[in-house]
C-alpha positions as CSV (number, residue, x, y, z in Angstrom):
1,X,39.0,-45.4,15.5
2,X,35.6,-46.1,17.1
3,X,35.9,-49.8,16.4
4,X,39.3,-50.0,17.9
5,X,38.1,-48.3,21.0
6,X,35.1,-50.7,21.3
7,X,37.4,-53.7,20.8
8,X,39.9,-52.4,23.4
9,X,37.1,-52.0,25.9
10,X,35.9,-55.6,25.2
11,X,39.4,-56.9,25.7
12,X,39.6,-55.0,29.0
13,X,36.4,-56.6,30.3
14,X,37.4,-60.1,29.0
15,X,40.7,-59.9,30.9
16,X,39.4,-58.1,34.0
17,X,36.2,-60.1,34.8
18,X,37.9,-63.3,35.8
19,X,40.3,-61.4,38.1
20,X,37.5,-59.6,40.1
21,X,36.7,-61.3,43.4
22,X,33.4,-59.5,44.0
23,X,30.6,-61.5,42.3
24,X,28.5,-58.4,41.7
25,X,31.4,-56.5,40.0
26,X,32.4,-59.6,38.0
27,X,28.7,-59.9,36.8
28,X,28.8,-56.2,35.8
29,X,32.1,-56.6,33.9
30,X,30.6,-59.6,32.1
31,X,27.5,-57.6,31.1
32,X,29.7,-54.7,30.0
33,X,31.9,-57.2,28.0
34,X,28.8,-58.4,26.2
35,X,27.6,-54.8,25.5
36,X,30.9,-54.0,23.9
37,X,30.1,-56.7,21.2
38,X,26.9,-54.9,20.4
39,X,28.8,-51.6,20.2
40,X,31.3,-53.2,17.8
41,X,28.4,-54.4,15.6
42,X,26.9,-50.9,15.6
43,X,30.2,-49.4,14.5
44,X,30.7,-52.0,11.8
45,X,27.2,-51.4,10.5
46,X,27.9,-47.7,10.3
47,X,31.2,-48.3,8.6
48,X,29.3,-50.2,5.8
49,X,27.5,-47.0,5.0
50,X,30.6,-44.8,5.1
51,X,32.4,-44.0,1.8
52,X,35.8,-45.7,1.6
53,X,37.7,-42.4,1.4
54,X,36.2,-41.3,4.7
55,X,36.5,-44.7,6.5
56,X,40.2,-44.8,5.9
57,X,41.0,-41.3,7.0
58,X,43.6,-41.3,9.8
59,X,43.1,-39.1,12.8
60,X,46.2,-37.7,14.4
61,X,44.7,-37.6,17.9
62,X,43.6,-41.2,18.0
63,X,43.8,-42.0,21.8
64,X,43.5,-45.8,21.1
65,X,46.5,-45.9,18.9
66,X,48.8,-44.5,21.7
């Protein structure tokens, strides 16, 4: 669930940054986009240490899946 949220945030910034007219906001969105990649790497690293039975547990209130 966390990885999907980070990926969704990354996609948002990838798609939004080129549409922003203000250079400062566009720069901020680009920086946030790049940070999301780091977040994805952190989540994946944690997932490597998570037992498979816990990693595959579905959460009913997954806001990203909606």
